[in-house]
N, C-alpha and C positions, 0 to 999 in steps of 0.2 A: 541913598544913605548906605545901603549894603556895599555899593561900589567904593564909597569913601572908606568904609570900615576895612574892606579888603586892601585898599591902597595903604592905609595906616599899618595894618598888620604886616604887609610886605615890607614896608620901609623899616618897621621896628625889627623884623626878622633879619633884614640885611645889616642893620646897625649892630645887632647882637653878634652876628657872625663876624663882622668886621672887628669887633672887640676881642674875638678869640674863642667864642663858643662854637661848638660843632652845630651844624644845621639842626640836628634832631634835638639838641639841648635848647636851642633858641625856640624851636617849635613847642617844646614842652613848657617852657616858661610862658609863652603866649597862650597856650591852652589853659594853663593854670590860672592865668589872670582873666580869662574870657568873661566870666560872669561879672566880676567886680570892675574891671577896667573897660570892657567893650559893650556890655549889655545894659548897664545902668545909665539912666539919663544924666546929663551934666556935661560940663566943659572941664577938660583936664589938660594939663601940660605934663609931658613926659620928658625926661632928660637922663642922659648917661652921666654917672658920677665919675670924674676923672680918677684914673688908677692912682695917681699921686696922693689924692685926698684919701682914698681908701687905705693906702699903705701907711699914711701918717696917722689917721684917726682910728682906723680899725686894723691895727697890725696883727699879723699872724706869725707865729713861730712854730717851727717843726723840728723834731729831733733828728730827722733824716732829710736829705735833699729831696725836694719835690718840684715838679713842674706845675705851677698853679696859675689858673686864669680866674680872676674874679670880675664879675660884671654886676654892677648895681644900677638899677633903673629907679630914678626918683619919680615921684608923681605928686603933682599939686592939683587939688580940686578947687576950681574957682567957684565962688558963691556970689551970686548977683542979687 
């Protein structure tokens, strides 16, 4: 079980970095979620929300130019 958890965290870390986060940012997100996402019993589905969806449904406007990376991870808890 611990091995599977480590593989999941590694895969999620890689995916977050591929989306544009710095490695330490990705690690911080995973650490923040540790208790709720990885230590509680249950079956979950995690997914990355496409940037196009974020830009359309959750637009951000700035008064100055910015270099912005937004990564939203969705989570679905399956109840049997």
